[in-house]
C-alpha positions in Angstrom: 72.8 -123.0 -73.4 75.7 -123.4 -71.0 77.6 -125.6 -73.5 77.4 -122.8 -76.0 78.7 -120.4 -73.3 81.6 -122.7 -72.7 82.5 -122.7 -76.4 82.3 -118.9 -76.5 84.6 -118.6 -73.5 87.0 -121.1 -74.9 87.3 -119.1 -78.2 87.6 -115.8 -76.4 84.4 -114.4 -77.8 83.1 -113.5 -74.3 84.7 -112.8 -70.9 82.1 -114.3 -68.5 79.5 -117.0 -69.2 77.2 -119.6 -67.5 79.4 -122.7 -67.9 78.8 -126.4 -67.1 80.8 -127.3 -64.0 82.4 -130.2 -65.9 84.0 -127.6 -68.3 85.8 -125.5 -65.6 89.0 -127.6 -65.6 89.1 -128.3 -69.3 89.0 -124.5 -70.0 91.1 -123.4 -67.0 88.4 -121.1 -65.7 87.6 -119.6 -62.3 84.1 -119.0 -61.2 81.9 -116.7 -59.1 81.0 -118.7 -55.9 77.8 -116.8 -55.0 75.4 -117.7 -57.8 74.8 -120.5 -60.2 72.3 -123.3 -61.2 72.1 -126.0 -58.5 69.7 -128.4 -56.7 69.3 -129.8 -53.2 67.2 -132.7 -54.2 65.3 -133.7 -57.4 66.1 -131.4 -60.2 63.3 -132.7 -62.5 65.1 -131.7 -65.8 67.8 -134.4 -65.8 66.4 -137.9 -66.2 68.1 -141.2 -66.8 65.5 -143.6 -68.2 66.2 -147.3 -68.7 64.4 -150.3 -70.1 66.8 -152.5 -68.1 67.8 -152.7 -64.4 70.3 -149.9 -63.8 73.1 -152.3 -63.0 72.7 -154.0 -66.4 72.9 -150.9 -68.6 75.5 -151.5 -71.3 74.7 -148.6 -73.7 73.4 -145.1 -72.9 72.0 -142.7 -75.4 72.9 -139.1 -74.4 71.9 -135.6 -75.4 75.3 -133.9 -75.2 73.8 -130.5 -74.6 75.0 -130.5 -71.0 78.4 -131.8 -70.3 77.8 -131.7 -66.6 74.8 -134.0 -66.9 76.8 -136.5 -69.0 79.6 -136.5 -66.5 77.1 -136.8 -63.6 75.6 -139.9 -65.3 79.0 -141.5 -65.7 79.8 -140.8 -62.0 76.5 -142.1 -60.6 76.2 -145.2 -62.8 79.8 -146.2 -61.8 79.5 -145.3 -58.1 75.9 -146.3 -57.3 75.3 -149.1 -59.8 78.7 -150.5 -60.7 78.3 -150.1 -64.5 80.2 -148.2 -67.1 78.1 -148.2 -70.3 79.1 -147.1 -73.7 77.8 -143.6 -74.4 76.0 -142.9 -77.8 75.2 -139.2 -78.7 71.7 -138.9 -80.1 68.9 -136.5 -80.6 66.8 -136.1 -77.4 63.9 -138.2 -78.4 63.1 -140.9 -75.8 61.7 -143.8 -77.9 64.4 -143.7 -80.6 67.1 -143.5 -77.9 65.7 -146.5 -76.2 65.3 -148.4 -79.4 69.0 -148.0 -80.0 70.4 -148.2 -76.5 69.5 -149.7 -73.1 69.0 -146.4 -71.5 68.7 -142.7 -72.3 69.8 -139.4 -70.7 67.2 -136.7 -71.2 67.9 -133.2 -70.1 66.3 -129.7 -70.2 63.0 -129.1 -72.0 62.6 -132.7 -73.3 62.9 -134.0 -69.7 60.4 -131.4 -68.4 57.9 -132.6 -71.0 57.9 -136.1 -69.6 56.1 -137.4 -66.6 58.6 -139.9 -65.1 56.0 -141.6 -62.9 53.9 -142.4 -66.0 56.7 -144.0 -68.1 56.8 -147.8 -68.5 60.5 -147.6 -67.7 62.7 -147.1 -64.7 63.5 -143.4 -64.3 66.1 -141.7 -62.1 66.3 -138.0 -61.3 70.0 -137.5 -61.3 69.8 -134.5 -59.0 68.1 -136.6 -56.3 70.6 -139.5 -57.0 73.6 -137.2 -56.4 72.2 -135.6 -53.2 71.3 -139.0 -51.8 74.7 -140.5 -52.7 77.0 -137.6 -51.7 75.0 -135.9 -49.0 75.7 -132.6 -50.8 73.9 -130.3 -53.2 74.6 -130.6 -56.9 75.9 -127.6 -58.8 75.3 -127.9 -62.6 76.6 -124.5 -63.9 78.3 -121.4 -62.6 79.2 -118.0 -63.9 82.8 -118.4 -65.0 85.7 -116.8 -66.8 89.4 -116.0 -66.5 90.3 -114.8 -63.0 91.2 -111.2 -64.3 87.6 -110.8 -65.5 85.9 -112.0 -62.2 86.3 -108.8 -60.2 84.4 -107.9 -57.1 82.2 -105.5 -59.2 81.4 -108.2 -61.6 80.5 -110.5 -58.8 78.1 -107.9 -57.3 76.5 -107.4 -60.6 75.6 -111.0 -60.9 74.3 -111.2 -57.4 72.2 -108.1 -58.0 70.8 -109.7 -61.2 70.0 -112.9 -59.3 68.1 -110.9 -56.6 66.2 -108.9 -59.3 65.1 -112.2 -60.9 64.0 -113.7 -57.6 62.1 -110.5 -56.8 60.3 -110.7 -60.1 59.8 -114.5 -60.1 56.1 -114.3 -61.0 56.9 -112.3 -64.2 59.7 -114.8 -65.0 57.4 -117.7 -64.6 54.6 -116.2 -66.8 57.1 -115.3 -69.5 58.8 -118.7 -69.4 55.5 -120.6 -69.6 54.3 -118.6 -72.5 57.5 -118.8 -74.4 58.0 -122.5 -74.0 54.3 -123.6 -74.0 54.4 -125.0 -70.4 51.7 -124.9 -67.7 52.5 -122.1 -65.3 52.3 -124.6 -62.4 55.1 -126.7 -63.9 57.3 -123.7 -64.5 56.7 -122.3 -60.9 57.5 -125.7 -59.3 60.6 -126.1 -61.4 62.0 -122.5 -60.8 61.0 -122.3 -57.2 61.3 -125.8 -55.8 63.8 -127.7 -57.9 66.4 -125.1 -58.9 68.6 -123.2 -56.4 70.4 -120.0 -57.6 72.2 -118.7 -54.5 75.2 -120.8 -53.5 76.7 -121.3 -50.1 79.6 -123.3 -48.6 77.8 -126.7 -49.0 77.1 -126.0 -52.6 80.8 -125.2 -53.2 81.7 -128.4 -51.4 79.4 -130.4 -53.6 80.8 -128.6 -56.7 84.4 -129.4 -55.8 83.6 -133.1 -55.2 81.9 -133.2 -58.5 84.9 -131.6 -60.2 87.2 -134.1 -58.6 85.1 -137.1 -59.7 84.5 -135.6 -63.2 88.3 -135.3 -63.7 88.5 -139.0 -62.8 85.9 -140.2 -65.3 87.4 -137.9 -68.0 90.8 -139.5 -67.5 89.3 -142.9 -67.8 87.5 -142.3 -71.1 
């Protein structure tokens, strides 16, 4: 998980890791600008689900497994809906989260196992919300490390690895579906329509805007 990579980088156990973008400044890391985990619309795996109107959320249960997602929810709730709820870390189980709080932030596999349109609650895809609000892609995680470790050769290695994965996407989809117990159609849609791996200038612009805003919400906590 990216949050585990951030901890390993912070402790010096590894030199390069896939790190939540919200952690770059806290850990004083540089990043490789060519590859990462991003979206240009709905991301599907980061859902904010509320039993109240979004502007009336007072408490938000969060799965703290992705610091970028938690920071993103803070930013979007403040900027789009004018609310600053209290955040409560909880296990990623929707009904217990909503029993304890007004809304829940569900990420990763637990989010992919939900069908947002079928829920009896209001559900926001935070990737789509960011793109609609900012007009820029959202970058969730990048390959990061201390500047001395991010050489041109290291950058090319990660680009080559990305290209290999994209060239073997059918194998990746089949393996992912089998390992996690998903339908192959869901995995294919997620990995080929929702997630973007190759970053360009607009992705970096979106990343830097997110970092600026994340610094602001961190300072206000």
